[in-house]
N, C-alpha and C positions, 0 to 999 in steps of 0.2 A: 274552121268547119265549113263544109259545102253541103248544102241541102238541095236536092232536086226540086225544082219549082215547076209544078204541073201547069199552072195557069198564071201568066204574068202579063199585065198590059204594058206595052212599051210607052214610056213617057219621057220626053225630053225636058230637062229642068236646067235652069241657069242660076247658079248660086249668086247671092249678093244683090239681087234686084229688089228694089224697095217693095214692101208689102202693098202699099196703096197702089202703086203702078201696076203690079201684077193683078190686083183685083179689078182695076179699071179696064185692063187690056184683054182679059181672058174671055173666051168664047164658050157659051154654054155647050155641053155635050149631051147627047141624047141618053136618057136613062134606059137601062135594060128593060126589055119588054116583060110583062107579067107572064109567067108560064101557064100552060093550060092543063097540066097534069096534077094540080093540087099542091105542088111543092112551093116553097117560099121563093124560089128563083135565085137570081144573082145579085150580089152586093159588091160594089167596087170600094176598096179601102185603100186610101193613101198611106204610105209608110216608108220609112228608111229601111234599107235591107236588113240591118242588124240592130236590135233583136226583133223588131216588129215584123219585118218581111219573113224571116225564118219562122216566127211564131204563127203568123197567119197561114203560111204554107203548111205547117204541121197540123193546124186545126182543120184546114181544108182537106188535107189528105187522110186525116184519121177520124174526124168527128162530124164534119159538116154534111157529108153525103147522107148519112143516116138521119140527120136532122132536117133534110130537105133544103139545104142551103148550098149555094155555089159561091165560093169566095174568089174574087179576082183582086189581087193587090196591085196597086199602082205604085211604081217605084219612084221615090224622090231621093235626092242626095244632099239636100240641105233643109234647113228649118223654115225658109222663107216661102216656099211654094205649095206645100200641102193644103194650107188653109184657104188660099185663094181658089185652089182647084175644087175644094169642097163647097165654097161659097158659090161658084159658078155652075155647079152641077156636074163637074167632071167626075166626081166621086160621090158616094153617099155617106161615107164616114172616113175618119182617118185615126191612126193610132201612132202618135209620135211625140206628143206634148203633154205638159201638165196643165192644170186648170189656170194657173197664173199666166202662163204663156198665152193660152187661149183668150183670156180676158184682156190681155195687152193687145192682142191682134184685134179683138172686137173694138176696143177703144180707139186704136189708131186707124183702123181701116173701115170703121163704121159697120162692122160685121155683127152677126147675131148668133154665132155658133154656140152650141150647148153641149154640156158633158152628160154622157150616158152613165158614166161611173168610172171609178179607178180600175186599172187592170194590173199594173206592175210598177215597181220602182226601178228605173234604170240607175242603179246607184252610181253617183259620181264619186270620183276619188282623186286624191293627190298622188302623183307618181314622181319618181326621181331616179336618175341613174347613178347618183352618188351618195344619197342619204337613205337611212332606214327609218327615219321618223321626222315628223315636222319639228319636233324639239331640237333637231340637229341644225335647223336653219340658223346661220350666223348673221351678225349685223351686215346689212347691205345685200343679203341674199336676193337673187333674182327669181321671181315668181310669175309664171304665165297663167292667165285666167281668161275665160270666155269674154267676148265683147258684146253679147247680147244681154239686155237688162236682167232677164230671169236667171240665167245661169251665172252671170257675174255676181248677182246678189247671193246666190247659193254659195259660191266660193268664199265670198267675203264673210258670210254668216258662219261658215265652218271655221275659218281662221279666227274670227272673233270668239267663237265658242271655245276655242283652244287657248284663248288668252294672248294671242300673238298680235292682234290689232284691236282697236276699238272702232265701232261703226255706229252711224245714226240709225234709228229704228227703220227708216225707209230707204236704206242705202241700196242702190242698184248699180252704182259705178264708183270709180275711185274717188269721186268727190264726196262720197258718203263716209270715207275713213276719217275718223276724228282723232285718232291716235295711232302712230306707227313707230313705237319705241325702238324697233330694231332697224328702222329706215329701209325696209324691204323695197326693192326696185320691181314695181309691177309692170307687166306688159299685157295689154288687152289684145287678144288674138281671136280670129274667126274660129268658132267651135270645131269645125271639121278639120282644121289644120293643127290643132293643139298637140296631137302626138308627135308632129314633126318638130315641135319646139323643145322636146325633151333634151336633146344634146346641148342646147344653148342656155338652159335655165337650171336653177337648183331644184325647182319643184314646178310641176305643171298640174293644173286641174283639168281633168277630162271626164266627160260624161260617157256612160256605157255605150251609147249608140256609136260613138267614135273610138272609144278605147278597144272594144272587141275586134273590129275590123283591123286595127293596127296590131293586134296580137297581144294586147295588155289584158291581164286578168286580175282577179281579186287578190291573188298571191303577190302580184307585183306592186300593188298599192302600198303607200306609207300611211294612208289614212283613207278609210272608206265610209261613205254615208251609211247610216243604220236605218232600220225600218220605221223609225219615228219621224222620218223626213216628211216634209210637206209637198214633195215633188214627185208623187206617183203619177205616172202617165195615165191618161184618160182615153177612153173611146169617145170621140167627138162626132157630132153630126149637126144637122140644121134643125131649127124648130119644127119645120114641116115634116121632118122624117123621124123625130124623136119617139113617136109612137108606132113606127113602122115595125111589123112583125120580124122583118129581116134584122133590123137593128137589135131588137130584143133577144132574138136567137143568137146572134153573133156575140153579144155581151155575155149571154149564158154560157156559151162554149169557151170564150176566152177566160172565164173565171171558174171553169169546172175543175173538179179535183184532178182529172186527167191532165188538163193543161198545166195546172199548178206543179204537178209532178214532173212534167216535161221541162218546165222552167228551172226547177230546182236541179235536175239532173244535167241540164245542158249548160247553164250559166251560174253555177253555184257561187254565191257571194256578190255577184254583180246585178243579177236580175231577180228581184224579190217580188213574188206574186202577192197581190192584195189578199188579206185574210177575209174569208166569207163569214 
């Protein structure tokens, strides 16, 4: 799907740079000036193109003007850069992560980002070019999973819930596997490149943000997360801006009935809006 983007800020991002280094090296950007016409003005929101970039574009083009808000979304292509950009003032909010991911960033980078609230679940799923179910995984099967702690834990939790492995309560990497009776061969892969691992593995765990651009849909999955997941994406901001009327209005629009309907119609099965 291609959606026309009316306003997009050009942002150069480099994948794989350490969070702490990015936070230390970033230069603060000037915030948008307050409007004089009584409107709320502009808010810059960091996001990956799919689904959040498309979602923000749709809200901007269909709901924001009437609400007196102008949304500029700042495009990122990896998970490492949006939070440092929010921390240094290059954006006022971001929409790409769940609360656990944000808390990990705060802990590792000394950040203080806060959640405004949940917006949607980018349902992660296992995909395979040769299998129709995880039950079909044979002894020694190869499984590719994300290499970041949050999403790796997510993949391991699903495999454990299916009874395929056993894990420790705080498992965030392969060291947390306490039993692997089928001797699965796990490979930890950068999240953004996991779709490329499909031909070389029996099963691959891909989050929706990278599955959708790769052409993977809910119908292609052999197991998909459900809406009881703990990994709903949040609208994040800084403590200084959490009471800003632009933030409140943006969250209201993102969780409106109109936006929920758009998500259901556009990404049925993979993008699940939060229930109000």
